[in-house]
PyMOL Python script that loads the backbone (N, CA, C, O; Angstrom):
from pymol import cmd

cmd.read_pdbstr("""\
ATOM      1  N   MET A   1     -14.283  -7.134 -24.652  1.00  0.00           N
ATOM      2  CA  MET A   1     -13.914  -5.794 -24.238  1.00  0.00           C
ATOM      3  C   MET A   1     -14.136  -5.642 -22.755  1.00  0.00           C
ATOM      4  O   MET A   1     -15.130  -6.118 -22.208  1.00  0.00           O
ATOM      5  N   LEU A   2     -13.214  -4.983 -22.118  1.00  0.00           N
ATOM      6  CA  LEU A   2     -13.275  -4.771 -20.678  1.00  0.00           C
ATOM      7  C   LEU A   2     -14.247  -3.632 -20.373  1.00  0.00           C
ATOM      8  O   LEU A   2     -14.176  -2.559 -20.973  1.00  0.00           O
ATOM      9  N   SER A   3     -15.132  -3.880 -19.453  1.00  0.00           N
ATOM     10  CA  SER A   3     -16.124  -2.873 -19.078  1.00  0.00           C
ATOM     11  C   SER A   3     -15.740  -2.262 -17.724  1.00  0.00           C
ATOM     12  O   SER A   3     -15.610  -2.972 -16.727  1.00  0.00           O
ATOM     13  N   LEU A   4     -15.562  -0.953 -17.705  1.00  0.00           N
ATOM     14  CA  LEU A   4     -15.251  -0.257 -16.470  1.00  0.00           C
ATOM     15  C   LEU A   4     -16.381   0.706 -16.126  1.00  0.00           C
ATOM     16  O   LEU A   4     -16.878   1.434 -16.985  1.00  0.00           O
ATOM     17  N   ARG A   5     -16.768   0.697 -14.883  1.00  0.00           N
ATOM     18  CA  ARG A   5     -17.799   1.620 -14.439  1.00  0.00           C
ATOM     19  C   ARG A   5     -17.186   2.651 -13.522  1.00  0.00           C
ATOM     20  O   ARG A   5     -16.381   2.316 -12.653  1.00  0.00           O
ATOM     21  N   ALA A   6     -17.556   3.891 -13.706  1.00  0.00           N
ATOM     22  CA  ALA A   6     -17.080   4.962 -12.840  1.00  0.00           C
ATOM     23  C   ALA A   6     -17.790   4.841 -11.494  1.00  0.00           C
ATOM     24  O   ALA A   6     -18.977   4.522 -11.425  1.00  0.00           O
ATOM     25  N   ARG A   7     -17.050   5.100 -10.445  1.00  0.00           N
ATOM     26  CA  ARG A   7     -17.637   5.028  -9.103  1.00  0.00           C
ATOM     27  C   ARG A   7     -17.378   6.343  -8.417  1.00  0.00           C
ATOM     28  O   ARG A   7     -16.249   6.834  -8.402  1.00  0.00           O
ATOM     29  N   GLN A   8     -18.413   6.913  -7.851  1.00  0.00           N
ATOM     30  CA  GLN A   8     -18.245   8.154  -7.125  1.00  0.00           C
ATOM     31  C   GLN A   8     -17.836   7.844  -5.707  1.00  0.00           C
ATOM     32  O   GLN A   8     -18.403   6.959  -5.067  1.00  0.00           O
ATOM     33  N   VAL A   9     -16.857   8.567  -5.216  1.00  0.00           N
ATOM     34  CA  VAL A   9     -16.387   8.394  -3.849  1.00  0.00           C
ATOM     35  C   VAL A   9     -16.538   9.697  -3.100  1.00  0.00           C
ATOM     36  O   VAL A   9     -16.546  10.775  -3.694  1.00  0.00           O
ATOM     37  N   THR A  10     -16.657   9.589  -1.805  1.00  0.00           N
ATOM     38  CA  THR A  10     -16.774  10.792  -0.975  1.00  0.00           C
ATOM     39  C   THR A  10     -15.391  11.386  -0.783  1.00  0.00           C
ATOM     40  O   THR A  10     -14.380  10.756  -1.096  1.00  0.00           O
ATOM     41  N   GLY A  11     -15.359  12.574  -0.279  1.00  0.00           N
ATOM     42  CA  GLY A  11     -14.079  13.225  -0.022  1.00  0.00           C
ATOM     43  C   GLY A  11     -13.205  12.449   0.940  1.00  0.00           C
ATOM     44  O   GLY A  11     -11.996  12.349   0.734  1.00  0.00           O
ATOM     45  N   CYS A  12     -13.803  11.896   1.995  1.00  0.00           N
ATOM     46  CA  CYS A  12     -13.039  11.102   2.974  1.00  0.00           C
ATOM     47  C   CYS A  12     -12.479   9.840   2.347  1.00  0.00           C
ATOM     48  O   CYS A  12     -11.352   9.447   2.650  1.00  0.00           O
ATOM     49  N   GLN A  13     -13.250   9.198   1.474  1.00  0.00           N
ATOM     50  CA  GLN A  13     -12.776   7.989   0.799  1.00  0.00           C
ATOM     51  C   GLN A  13     -11.627   8.315  -0.138  1.00  0.00           C
ATOM     52  O   GLN A  13     -10.663   7.554  -0.226  1.00  0.00           O
ATOM     53  N   ALA A  14     -11.717   9.428  -0.833  1.00  0.00           N
ATOM     54  CA  ALA A  14     -10.646   9.831  -1.739  1.00  0.00           C
ATOM     55  C   ALA A  14      -9.374  10.141  -0.968  1.00  0.00           C
ATOM     56  O   ALA A  14      -8.283   9.774  -1.405  1.00  0.00           O
ATOM     57  N   ILE A  15      -9.495  10.805   0.162  1.00  0.00           N
ATOM     58  CA  ILE A  15      -8.334  11.102   0.994  1.00  0.00           C
ATOM     59  C   ILE A  15      -7.703   9.819   1.513  1.00  0.00           C
ATOM     60  O   ILE A  15      -6.479   9.687   1.517  1.00  0.00           O
ATOM     61  N   ALA A  16      -8.532   8.868   1.953  1.00  0.00           N
ATOM     62  CA  ALA A  16      -8.013   7.591   2.453  1.00  0.00           C
ATOM     63  C   ALA A  16      -7.289   6.829   1.350  1.00  0.00           C
ATOM     64  O   ALA A  16      -6.236   6.243   1.601  1.00  0.00           O
ATOM     65  N   LEU A  17      -7.828   6.825   0.145  1.00  0.00           N
ATOM     66  CA  LEU A  17      -7.201   6.128  -0.982  1.00  0.00           C
ATOM     67  C   LEU A  17      -5.860   6.751  -1.331  1.00  0.00           C
ATOM     68  O   LEU A  17      -4.868   6.043  -1.501  1.00  0.00           O
ATOM     69  N   VAL A  18      -5.826   8.064  -1.438  1.00  0.00           N
ATOM     70  CA  VAL A  18      -4.575   8.761  -1.773  1.00  0.00           C
ATOM     71  C   VAL A  18      -3.544   8.545  -0.663  1.00  0.00           C
ATOM     72  O   VAL A  18      -2.357   8.382  -0.949  1.00  0.00           O
ATOM     73  N   SER A  19      -3.979   8.542   0.594  1.00  0.00           N
ATOM     74  CA  SER A  19      -3.074   8.327   1.717  1.00  0.00           C
ATOM     75  C   SER A  19      -2.455   6.924   1.654  1.00  0.00           C
ATOM     76  O   SER A  19      -1.259   6.765   1.896  1.00  0.00           O
ATOM     77  N   ARG A  20      -3.249   5.930   1.336  1.00  0.00           N
ATOM     78  CA  ARG A  20      -2.739   4.562   1.256  1.00  0.00           C
ATOM     79  C   ARG A  20      -1.757   4.408   0.094  1.00  0.00           C
ATOM     80  O   ARG A  20      -0.715   3.767   0.237  1.00  0.00           O
ATOM     81  N   ILE A  21      -2.087   4.989  -1.040  1.00  0.00           N
ATOM     82  CA  ILE A  21      -1.173   4.923  -2.184  1.00  0.00           C
ATOM     83  C   ILE A  21       0.142   5.630  -1.854  1.00  0.00           C
ATOM     84  O   ILE A  21       1.219   5.159  -2.220  1.00  0.00           O
ATOM     85  N   THR A  22       0.042   6.763  -1.159  1.00  0.00           N
ATOM     86  CA  THR A  22       1.242   7.511  -0.776  1.00  0.00           C
ATOM     87  C   THR A  22       2.108   6.703   0.172  1.00  0.00           C
ATOM     88  O   THR A  22       3.331   6.702   0.033  1.00  0.00           O
ATOM     89  N   MET A  23       1.508   6.020   1.125  1.00  0.00           N
ATOM     90  CA  MET A  23       2.267   5.203   2.081  1.00  0.00           C
ATOM     91  C   MET A  23       2.934   4.027   1.387  1.00  0.00           C
ATOM     92  O   MET A  23       4.083   3.708   1.691  1.00  0.00           O
ATOM     93  N   ILE A  24       2.237   3.374   0.461  1.00  0.00           N
ATOM     94  CA  ILE A  24       2.826   2.255  -0.279  1.00  0.00           C
ATOM     95  C   ILE A  24       4.006   2.753  -1.101  1.00  0.00           C
ATOM     96  O   ILE A  24       5.057   2.113  -1.137  1.00  0.00           O
ATOM     97  N   ASN A  25       3.835   3.897  -1.761  1.00  0.00           N
ATOM     98  CA  ASN A  25       4.900   4.477  -2.565  1.00  0.00           C
ATOM     99  C   ASN A  25       6.110   4.824  -1.687  1.00  0.00           C
ATOM    100  O   ASN A  25       7.245   4.538  -2.067  1.00  0.00           O
ATOM    101  N   ALA A  26       5.884   5.423  -0.542  1.00  0.00           N
ATOM    102  CA  ALA A  26       6.970   5.793   0.368  1.00  0.00           C
ATOM    103  C   ALA A  26       7.705   4.560   0.872  1.00  0.00           C
ATOM    104  O   ALA A  26       8.932   4.561   0.970  1.00  0.00           O
ATOM    105  N   THR A  27       6.956   3.507   1.192  1.00  0.00           N
ATOM    106  CA  THR A  27       7.577   2.262   1.651  1.00  0.00           C
ATOM    107  C   THR A  27       8.443   1.653   0.570  1.00  0.00           C
ATOM    108  O   THR A  27       9.545   1.181   0.848  1.00  0.00           O
ATOM    109  N   ASN A  28       7.961   1.657  -0.654  1.00  0.00           N
ATOM    110  CA  ASN A  28       8.737   1.112  -1.763  1.00  0.00           C
ATOM    111  C   ASN A  28       9.998   1.926  -2.018  1.00  0.00           C
ATOM    112  O   ASN A  28      11.062   1.363  -2.273  1.00  0.00           O
ATOM    113  N   ARG A  29       9.881   3.236  -1.950  1.00  0.00           N
ATOM    114  CA  ARG A  29      11.056   4.103  -2.163  1.00  0.00           C
ATOM    115  C   ARG A  29      12.080   3.890  -1.040  1.00  0.00           C
ATOM    116  O   ARG A  29      13.282   3.848  -1.306  1.00  0.00           O
ATOM    117  N   LEU A  30      11.625   3.757   0.189  1.00  0.00           N
ATOM    118  CA  LEU A  30      12.529   3.511   1.296  1.00  0.00           C
ATOM    119  C   LEU A  30      13.243   2.166   1.118  1.00  0.00           C
ATOM    120  O   LEU A  30      14.434   2.046   1.404  1.00  0.00           O
ATOM    121  N   GLY A  31      12.510   1.165   0.646  1.00  0.00           N
ATOM    122  CA  GLY A  31      13.129  -0.124   0.390  1.00  0.00           C
ATOM    123  C   GLY A  31      14.219  -0.048  -0.666  1.00  0.00           C
ATOM    124  O   GLY A  31      15.236  -0.733  -0.554  1.00  0.00           O
ATOM    125  N   VAL A  32      14.024   0.768  -1.681  1.00  0.00           N
ATOM    126  CA  VAL A  32      15.048   0.950  -2.713  1.00  0.00           C
ATOM    127  C   VAL A  32      16.264   1.656  -2.134  1.00  0.00           C
ATOM    128  O   VAL A  32      17.399   1.268  -2.410  1.00  0.00           O
ATOM    129  N   ILE A  33      16.035   2.685  -1.337  1.00  0.00           N
ATOM    130  CA  ILE A  33      17.129   3.441  -0.737  1.00  0.00           C
ATOM    131  C   ILE A  33      17.969   2.553   0.179  1.00  0.00           C
ATOM    132  O   ILE A  33      19.196   2.657   0.197  1.00  0.00           O
ATOM    133  N   LEU A  34      17.301   1.673   0.944  1.00  0.00           N
ATOM    134  CA  LEU A  34      17.987   0.801   1.901  1.00  0.00           C
ATOM    135  C   LEU A  34      18.470  -0.500   1.276  1.00  0.00           C
ATOM    136  O   LEU A  34      19.022  -1.352   1.972  1.00  0.00           O
ATOM    137  N   ASN A  35      18.271  -0.663  -0.014  1.00  0.00           N
ATOM    138  CA  ASN A  35      18.673  -1.868  -0.744  1.00  0.00           C
ATOM    139  C   ASN A  35      18.067  -3.138  -0.156  1.00  0.00           C
ATOM    140  O   ASN A  35      18.731  -4.172  -0.087  1.00  0.00           O
ATOM    141  N   ASN A  36      16.803  -3.061   0.269  1.00  0.00           N
ATOM    142  CA  ASN A  36      16.124  -4.250   0.766  1.00  0.00           C
ATOM    143  C   ASN A  36      15.802  -5.182  -0.385  1.00  0.00           C
ATOM    144  O   ASN A  36      15.348  -4.751  -1.445  1.00  0.00           O
ATOM    145  N   GLN A  37      16.043  -6.468  -0.160  1.00  0.00           N
ATOM    146  CA  GLN A  37      15.729  -7.458  -1.186  1.00  0.00           C
ATOM    147  C   GLN A  37      14.229  -7.714  -1.185  1.00  0.00           C
ATOM    148  O   GLN A  37      13.631  -7.964  -0.138  1.00  0.00           O
ATOM    149  N   GLY A  38      13.641  -7.651  -2.346  1.00  0.00           N
ATOM    150  CA  GLY A  38      12.222  -7.915  -2.477  1.00  0.00           C
ATOM    151  C   GLY A  38      11.903  -9.367  -2.201  1.00  0.00           C
ATOM    152  O   GLY A  38      12.711 -10.250  -2.490  1.00  0.00           O
ATOM    153  N   GLY A  39      10.739  -9.620  -1.646  1.00  0.00           N
ATOM    154  CA  GLY A  39      10.307 -10.988  -1.394  1.00  0.00           C
ATOM    155  C   GLY A  39      10.901 -11.583  -0.135  1.00  0.00           C
ATOM    156  O   GLY A  39      10.857 -12.801   0.037  1.00  0.00           O
ATOM    157  N   ALA A  40      11.451 -10.779   0.745  1.00  0.00           N
ATOM    158  CA  ALA A  40      12.066 -11.294   1.967  1.00  0.00           C
ATOM    159  C   ALA A  40      11.073 -11.459   3.102  1.00  0.00           C
ATOM    160  O   ALA A  40      11.452 -11.927   4.176  1.00  0.00           O
ATOM    161  N   TYR A  41       9.829 -11.097   2.905  1.00  0.00           N
ATOM    162  CA  TYR A  41       8.817 -11.176   3.959  1.00  0.00           C
ATOM    163  C   TYR A  41       8.471 -12.626   4.266  1.00  0.00           C
ATOM    164  O   TYR A  41       8.256 -13.423   3.353  1.00  0.00           O
ATOM    165  N   GLU A  42       8.418 -12.962   5.530  1.00  0.00           N
ATOM    166  CA  GLU A  42       7.989 -14.291   5.961  1.00  0.00           C
ATOM    167  C   GLU A  42       6.593 -14.167   6.560  1.00  0.00           C
ATOM    168  O   GLU A  42       6.372 -13.328   7.434  1.00  0.00           O
ATOM    169  N   PRO A  43       5.645 -14.990   6.105  1.00  0.00           N
ATOM    170  CA  PRO A  43       4.282 -14.918   6.651  1.00  0.00           C
ATOM    171  C   PRO A  43       4.288 -15.067   8.169  1.00  0.00           C
ATOM    172  O   PRO A  43       4.945 -15.950   8.721  1.00  0.00           O
ATOM    173  N   GLY A  44       3.549 -14.195   8.821  1.00  0.00           N
ATOM    174  CA  GLY A  44       3.458 -14.222  10.277  1.00  0.00           C
ATOM    175  C   GLY A  44       4.550 -13.433  10.982  1.00  0.00           C
ATOM    176  O   GLY A  44       4.560 -13.366  12.211  1.00  0.00           O
ATOM    177  N   ALA A  45       5.470 -12.835  10.230  1.00  0.00           N
ATOM    178  CA  ALA A  45       6.583 -12.116  10.859  1.00  0.00           C
ATOM    179  C   ALA A  45       6.111 -10.893  11.624  1.00  0.00           C
ATOM    180  O   ALA A  45       6.786 -10.465  12.560  1.00  0.00           O
ATOM    181  N   LEU A  46       4.980 -10.321  11.258  1.00  0.00           N
ATOM    182  CA  LEU A  46       4.485  -9.105  11.921  1.00  0.00           C
ATOM    183  C   LEU A  46       3.303  -9.403  12.845  1.00  0.00           C
ATOM    184  O   LEU A  46       2.596  -8.480  13.249  1.00  0.00           O
ATOM    185  N   ALA A  47       3.080 -10.657  13.183  1.00  0.00           N
ATOM    186  CA  ALA A  47       1.927 -11.031  13.991  1.00  0.00           C
ATOM    187  C   ALA A  47       1.966 -10.387  15.377  1.00  0.00           C
ATOM    188  O   ALA A  47       0.925  -9.996  15.904  1.00  0.00           O
ATOM    189  N   GLY A  48       3.134 -10.275  15.962  1.00  0.00           N
ATOM    190  CA  GLY A  48       3.255  -9.697  17.304  1.00  0.00           C
ATOM    191  C   GLY A  48       3.075  -8.197  17.320  1.00  0.00           C
ATOM    192  O   GLY A  48       2.805  -7.624  18.375  1.00  0.00           O
ATOM    193  N   VAL A  49       3.216  -7.544  16.180  1.00  0.00           N
ATOM    194  CA  VAL A  49       3.102  -6.083  16.109  1.00  0.00           C
ATOM    195  C   VAL A  49       1.660  -5.638  16.274  1.00  0.00           C
ATOM    196  O   VAL A  49       1.395  -4.616  16.907  1.00  0.00           O
ATOM    197  N   THR A  50       0.727  -6.393  15.711  1.00  0.00           N
ATOM    198  CA  THR A  50      -0.673  -5.972  15.704  1.00  0.00           C
ATOM    199  C   THR A  50      -1.428  -6.355  16.971  1.00  0.00           C
ATOM    200  O   THR A  50      -2.505  -5.821  17.235  1.00  0.00           O
ATOM    201  N   SER A  51      -0.877  -7.268  17.751  1.00  0.00           N
ATOM    202  CA  SER A  51      -1.606  -7.706  18.944  1.00  0.00           C
ATOM    203  C   SER A  51      -1.275  -6.892  20.155  1.00  0.00           C
ATOM    204  O   SER A  51      -1.812  -7.143  21.234  1.00  0.00           O
TER     205      SER A  51
END
""", "prot")
cmd.dss("prot")
cmd.show_as("cartoon", "prot")
cmd.util.cbc("prot")
cmd.orient("prot")
Protein backbone atom coordinates (compact mmCIF):
# COMPACT_ATOMS: atom_id res chain seq x y z
CA MET A 1 0.00 0.00 0.00
CA LEU A 2 1.21 3.44 -0.89
CA SER A 3 1.82 5.69 2.08
CA LEU A 4 1.24 9.42 1.63
CA ARG A 5 2.02 12.00 4.24
CA ALA A 6 0.36 15.39 4.33
CA ARG A 7 2.78 18.28 4.22
CA GLN A 8 1.97 21.74 5.42
CA VAL A 9 3.14 24.55 3.19
CA THR A 10 3.31 28.26 3.80
CA GLY A 11 1.20 30.72 1.88
CA CYS A 12 4.17 31.77 -0.27
CA GLN A 13 4.98 28.14 -1.12
CA ALA A 14 1.38 27.48 -2.09
CA ILE A 15 1.32 30.55 -4.32
CA ALA A 16 4.60 29.48 -5.97
CA LEU A 17 3.27 25.97 -6.59
CA VAL A 18 -0.01 27.18 -8.09
CA SER A 19 1.89 29.70 -10.24
CA ARG A 20 4.18 27.00 -11.64
CA ILE A 21 1.29 24.67 -12.38
CA THR A 22 -0.55 27.54 -14.08
CA MET A 23 2.47 28.37 -16.26
CA ILE A 24 2.94 24.73 -17.29
CA ASN A 25 -0.76 24.49 -18.14
CA ALA A 26 -0.65 27.72 -20.17
CA THR A 27 2.45 26.54 -22.06
CA ASN A 28 0.78 23.25 -22.91
CA ARG A 29 -2.40 24.97 -24.07
CA LEU A 30 -0.40 27.37 -26.24
CA GLY A 31 1.43 24.43 -27.78
CA VAL A 32 -1.89 22.82 -28.69
CA ILE A 33 -3.20 26.06 -30.20
CA LEU A 34 -0.02 26.50 -32.28
CA ASN A 35 0.04 22.81 -33.29
CA ASN A 36 3.55 22.33 -31.92
CA GLN A 37 4.80 18.77 -32.22
CA GLY A 38 5.56 17.26 -28.85
CA GLY A 39 9.08 16.04 -28.21
CA ALA A 40 10.72 18.56 -30.53
CA TYR A 41 12.99 19.97 -27.81
CA GLU A 42 16.72 19.51 -28.35
CA PRO A 43 18.88 19.40 -25.20
CA GLY A 44 20.88 22.61 -24.84
CA ALA A 45 18.63 24.57 -27.20
CA LEU A 46 17.87 27.15 -24.49
CA ALA A 47 21.40 27.39 -23.06
CA GLY A 48 21.99 30.88 -24.47
CA VAL A 49 18.75 32.21 -22.99
CA THR A 50 19.75 31.72 -19.35
CA SER A 51 23.28 33.08 -19.58
